[in-house]
Each structure stands twice: as C-alpha cells, then as structure tokens.
Backbone as a ProteinNet text record, in pm:
[ID]
protein_1_A
[PRIMARY]
MATVKTVNCTQNKTGKDLCPHFQKTFAILGKKWNGLILEVLIDGPHRFKDIAGAIPKCSDRVLVERLKELEGEGIVDRVTHANSSLIEYQLTNKGQGLKTVLTAAHAWGDQWLTDEECVDAIA
[TERTIARY]
9679.2	9727.7	9873.8	9912.1	10049.4	10143.8	10264.8	10365.1	10434	10490.8	10560.5	10695.7	10727.5	10854.9	10966.9	11077.8	11191.7	11304.7	11293	11398	11345.9	11422.7	11390.7	11494.4	11455.9	11550.9	11607.6	11533.1	11585.6	11703.7	11709.8	11821.2	11931.7	11897.5	11994.6	12041.2	12009.3	12048.6	12199.6	12261.2	12405.7	12437.5	12534.7	12579.6	12469.1	12466.9	12370.3	12249.2	12242.3	12129.2	12002	11897	11767	11690.1	11618.5	11539	11432.2	11419.1	11316.3	11174.1	11152.2	11019.7	10988	11087.3	11072.8	11046.6	11121.7	11104.5	10963.5	10916.2	10782.9	10674.4	10692.2	10596.7	10583.2	10696.4	10690.5	10649.7	10670	10618.9	10466	10408	10261.7	10211.8	10266.9	10218.3	10254.3	10363.7	10409.8	10338.5	10260.3	10187.7	10077.1	10069.7	9974	9833.3	9767.3	9630.1	9616.2	9711.5	9695.5	9679.5	9760.7	9750.6	9614.2	9561.3	9430.2	9319	9331.6	9232.5	9232.2	9349.8	9360.4	9302.3	9327	9274.4	9121.6	9060.5	8913.7	8862.7	8931	8883.2	8918.1	9004.2	9050.2	8934.5	8830.1	8717.1	8608.7	8626.2	8526.8	8494.7	8405.2	8371.1	8306.7	8335.5	8276.6	8243.8	8141.4	8107.4	8202.2	8214	8302.9	8272.5	8145	8108	8149.3	8150.6	8192	8343.3	8417	8562.8	8595.7	8529.9	8552.4	8517.1	8410.4	8370.3	8469.8	8535.9	8633.8	8766.4	8790.3	8915.4	8879.8	8823.3	8768	8869	8995.8	9095.9	9141.5	9105.4	9140.9	9029.9	9066	8964.6	8909.2	8788.8	8727.4	8813.5	8869.8	8953.1	9073.8	9140.5	9257.8	9215.5	9104.3	9056.6	9028.2	8963	8937.1	9069.4	9164.4	9296.4	9365.3	9364.7	9430.9	9360.8	9228.2	9155.7	9187.1	9196	9231.8	9373.8	9465.4	9603.1	9609.6	9538.9	9538.2	9470.4	9371.1	9306.2	9405.6	9480.6	9581.2	9691.8	9720.4	9822.2	9766	9635.4	9573.9	9548.2	9540.4	9520.6	9373.7	9305.3	9165.3	9084	8964.7	8868.6	8754.4	8710.8	8590.9	8479.3	8380.7	8275	8144.9	8089.3	7958.1	7857.1	7743.8	7641	7538.2	7501.5	7405.7	7272.5	7209.8	7078	7075.2	7188	7196.3	7303	7290.5	7393.8	7498.7	7485.4	7576.5	7715.7	7813.7	7954	8025.2	8101.4	8178.2	8323.5	8408	8550.1	8584.5	8667.3	8708.8	8851.8	8917.3	9053.4	9051.7	9148	9169.3	9245.1	9273.6	9357.4	9493.8	9546.2	9674.7	9662.3	9553	9530.1	9512	9439.4	9421.2	9554.7	9650	9783.1	9854.7	9806.5	9866.7	9814.4	9720.2	9662.5	9770	9864.9	9970.3	10059.3	10078.8	10158.5	10084.6	9955.4	9876.4	9870	9855.6	9854.2	9987.1	10097.1	10230.1	10246.4	10194	10202.1	10122.8	10006.9	9929	10009.4	10067.9	10144.2	10262.4	10332.4	10446.2	10398.8	10291.7	10239.1	10194.6	10129.3	10084.8	10202.6	10312	10428.4	10512.3	10526.6	10626.9	10574	10446.9	10394.5	10304.5	10319	10232.5	10106.5	10004.2	9881.2	9908.4	9999.1	10032.2	10093.9	10173.2	10235.7	10133.7	10021.5	9921.1	9817.7	9819.4	9726.4	9759.5	9659	9678.3	9789.7	9790.7	9896.1	9902.9	9789.7	9790	9726	9806.8	9757.2	9742.6
10891	10754.8	10755.9	10662.5	10656.2	10613.5	10664.6	10624.6	10497.7	10425.1	10301.7	10336.1	10272.1	10297.1	10229	10298.9	10241.6	10204.4	10242.3	10214.9	10113.6	10009.3	9912.4	9931.4	9999.8	10036.6	9916.7	9807.9	9692.8	9631.5	9650.9	9597.4	9700	9828.5	9932.9	10010.6	9965.6	10036.4	10026.6	10140.3	10142.6	10221.8	10176.6	10251	10276.9	10398.9	10436.5	10508.7	10521	10590.7	10510	10578.3	10514.5	10536.2	10435.5	10440	10549	10635.2	10738.7	10681.4	10566.4	10503	10460.6	10404.6	10362.4	10483.7	10590.5	10712.7	10770	10775.1	10829.1	10741.3	10609.5	10516.3	10542.3	10555.7	10577.9	10719.7	10814	10948.9	10945.9	10863.9	10850.5	10767.6	10647.7	10557.1	10603.7	10676.2	10718.4	10840.4	10905.9	11024	10979.3	11046.8	11007.4	10995.4	10887.4	10850.3	10783.1	10798.9	10741.2	10589.7	10522	10376.5	10331	10403.3	10366.5	10396	10505	10535.8	10426.2	10385.8	10279.6	10149.5	10121.6	9999.5	9998.4	10112.2	10120.8	10099	10159.1	10154.4	10025.4	9943.3	9823.4	9726.7	9731.4	9640.4	9694.2	9816.7	9871.5	10016.6	10075.6	10217.2	10246	10366.3	10410.9	10559	10597.6	10739.2	10803	10934.2	11007.4	10976.6	10979.6	10958.1	10819.6	10721.2	10586.4	10578.3	10647.8	10652.2	10724.2	10838.6	10916.2	10834	10756.4	10672.8	10562.4	10513.6	10406.4	10459	10590.1	10651.3	10772.3	10749	10859.1	10962	10925.7	11021.7	11119.2	11092.5	11181.5	11285.4	11412.8	11517.6	11518	11569.6	11577.9	11662	11771.6	11858.5	11782.6	11708.7	11631.8	11518.6	11453.6	11345	11396	11511.5	11571.1	11598.3	11653.8	11684.7	11558.5	11453.7	11328.3	11263.9	11264	11206.1	11281.5	11414	11493.6	11461.9	11446.3	11411.4	11274.2	11177	11042.2	11041.7	11126.2	11140.7	11200.4	11299.3	11361.5	11265.4	11168.6	11066.8	10955.5	10959.6	10856.3	10727.1	10735.6	10617.1	10602.6	10715.3	10717.2	10794	10745.7	10816	10866.8	10988.5	11044.6	11025	10946.9	10909.1	10978.3	11056.4	11116.7	11038.9	11011.7	10933.7	11027.4	11000.9	11083.6	11089.5	11205.9	11227.5	11194.8	11213.5	11183	11271.1	11293	11367.4	11272.2	11144.1	11043.8	11059.5	11072.1	11076.6	10964.8	10887	10778.2	10790	10729.2	10721.4	10575	10548.4	10411.2	10412.1	10297.9	10285.3	10267.1	10327.2	10304.6	10172.2	10132.6	10013.9	10033	10154	10186.2	10167.4	10212.1	10195.3	10050	9974.1	9830.6	9756.8	9811	9750.8	9753.9	9834.5	9842.5	9734.9	9654.6	9551.2	9457.3	9417.4	9327.2	9396	9525.9	9602	9604.9	9632.7	9636.8	9498.9	9394.7	9258.1	9226.2	9266.6	9243.3	9322.2	9443.8	9523.1	9456.2	9400.8	9326.3	9207.7	9132.2	9013.5	9051.3	9158.2	9203.4	9243.3	9321.8	9365.2	9248.4	9151.4	9033.6	8955.9	8951.7	8875.2	8950.1	9078.7	9151.9	9249.2	9281.2	9377.7	9309.6	9348.6	9295.3	9381.3	9327.1	9402.9	9530.1	9520.8	9637	9749	9712.9	9814.3	9883.2	9820.7	9874.8	9963.9	9970.6	10057	10201.4	10274.6	10414.1	10428.4	10340.7	10341.8	10473.5	10535.3	10663.5	10766.8	10862.7	10968.6	11098.3
7731.7	7738.7	7780.7	7862.1	7910.7	7799.3	7807	7709.6	7756.5	7663.4	7695.9	7757.4	7868.5	7934.9	7856.6	7845.4	7775.7	7869.8	7996.9	8094.2	8194.9	8217.7	8321.7	8431	8536.7	8641.2	8715.7	8724.3	8797.5	8723.6	8593.7	8516.3	8495.2	8502.2	8471	8592.3	8713.1	8833.6	8852.5	8872.3	8893.6	9019.3	9093.6	9210.1	9309.8	9361.7	9463.9	9407	9276.2	9214.6	9232.3	9273.3	9283.7	9154.2	9114.9	8993	9004.2	8903.7	8909.4	8913.6	8851.3	8857.4	9000.8	9067.2	9206.8	9295.7	9272.9	9351.9	9334	9211	9183.2	9246.2	9237.3	9297	9445.6	9514.2	9658.2	9694.3	9605.9	9629.3	9631.5	9546.1	9540.9	9659.3	9676.1	9780	9919.8	9933.2	10064.3	10118.8	10037.2	10083.6	10178.9	10293.3	10396.4	10338.6	10370.1	10335.4	10198.9	10108.1	9974.4	9977.4	10055.7	10063.4	10113.7	10213.6	10268	10168.2	10095.3	9991.3	9886.1	9842.5	9741.8	9795.2	9921.8	9983.9	9981.4	10007.7	10004.1	9862	9764.9	9625.9	9552.4	9609.5	9538	9510.2	9593.4	9575.9	9484.3	9433.9	9342.9	9375.2	9296	9312.3	9447.6	9499.2	9624.8	9616.3	9687.8	9701.4	9801.9	9792.3	9882	10028	10063.9	10204.7	10253.8	10164.9	10203.2	10224.4	10139.1	10155.5	10285.8	10307.6	10430.1	10553.8	10546.3	10659	10689.2	10585.7	10603.7	10658.5	10641.8	10687.2	10774.1	10891.8	10971	11019.6	11030.3	11079	10970.8	10846.8	10735.3	10719.1	10725.7	10711.2	10569	10554.1	10421.4	10326.3	10377.4	10294.4	10238.9	10324.6	10281.4	10188.6	10217	10131.3	9990.4	9979.3	9848	9776	9849.5	9792.7	9740.6	9822.3	9782	9662.8	9661.8	9548.6	9419.7	9427.3	9309	9262	9356.9	9321.8	9254.8	9312.7	9255	9117.8	9101.9	8971.3	8871.4	8914.8	8829.9	8788.6	8873	8843.2	8754.3	8726.7	8643.5	8718.4	8851	8934.1	8975	8989.3	9030.3	8926.4	8899.7	8814.1	8900.7	8873	8935.8	8834.2	8869.1	8775.8	8815.2	8722.9	8744.5	8660.6	8717.8	8650.4	8587.2	8463.6	8390.2	8463.7	8459.8	8520	8669.7	8735	8877	8940.5	9067.6	9139.4	9196.7	9166.9	9219.1	9157.8	9244.7	9203.6	9278	9203.7	9263.4	9221.7	9301.8	9271.1	9252.2	9151.4	9124.8	9073.8	9087.3	9037.1	8886.1	8821	8678.3	8663.9	8541.7	8521.3	8586.7	8576.4	8640.5	8792.1	8849.5	8992.5	9031.2	8948.4	8973.9	8972.3	8896	8890.8	9025.1	9117.8	9251.3	9346.6	9301.3	9388.6	9442.8	9360.2	9407.1	9511.5	9496.3	9593.7	9727.6	9724	9846.6	9912.6	9832.2	9885.1	9952.3	9889.3	9946.8	10077.2	10082.4	10205.7	10318	10284.7	10384.7	10437.1	10347.7	10386.8	10475.4	10438.5	10518.1	10657.9	10664.5	10793.9	10879.9	10818.4	10893.2	10950.1	10874.9	10918.9	11021.7	11007.1	11084.2	11189.2	11190.2	11286	11387.3	11512.4	11616.8	11627	11690.7	11711.4	11791.7	11888.9	11971.2	11888.1	11788	11703.4	11613.2	11591.9	11499.2	11566.4	11698.8	11771.2	11735.1	11690.7	11650.7	11547.6	11447.9	11345.9	11272.2	11247.4	11177.1	11268.6	11303.6	11393.4	11319.1
[MASK]
+++++++++++++++++++++++++++++++++++++++++++++++++++++++++++++++++++++++++++++++++++++++++++++++++++++++++++++++++++++++++++

C-alpha cells in the first residue's frame, strides 16, 4: 500500500529545484510507449495481443518490459483468471488516477498540434 505523501511540492517549491514527485511522474510518463499503453488500458482490461495490436510500432519485447515496469510502479495489474490461460492487464486505482493527465494531454494536442505534425509521431 502506498504511503501518504507529506510534501506538497506545488506549495513548497523554491528556486530552481524541481519537485521530486513531478520528476518521478515524468520519468514514468515520459518513457517511450508508456503513455500509449496507459491510453489503451484507460478504458478497461486488455489482453497482451490487444495492447500490442493497438501499438504496432512497439515490439513485443519492449511492450513486455514496459508492462512489467508499470506493474512495478503499481500503475498496472497483471490479472490471471482461475482455470484459464487468460491473462489481462488493467490499470490500478493509481493508474486510473492518470486519466485526467491523459485527458489534458489530448486537449493540449488537439489545440496545439496540426495533423501534419502528427504524421509518424512515434518512430
């Protein structure tokens, strides 16, 4: 279980120091493919093949690596179903908390990026 944070960086930011919470957030979200993985999972559980199909430029090896990392961060759960070989990935409550961030990123992109800029956005 996560511990309660005692530091609010938005209120205690001084000088040029960046908040460690902010840095950690962007270390997670800024890693290639993580944002797209979260976007796929935001609507509910998905099987690996469905996630891979939604992000075709991400290799299976890298996708497995990213899912394990997100699981380690407590953002994604790997769910195995009893008496079945079915394995799904879903966002935890912590992961669901990123929905507003993803929504804000969509809004920013819609406002500031042209269709031409989005061609081959991830290579």
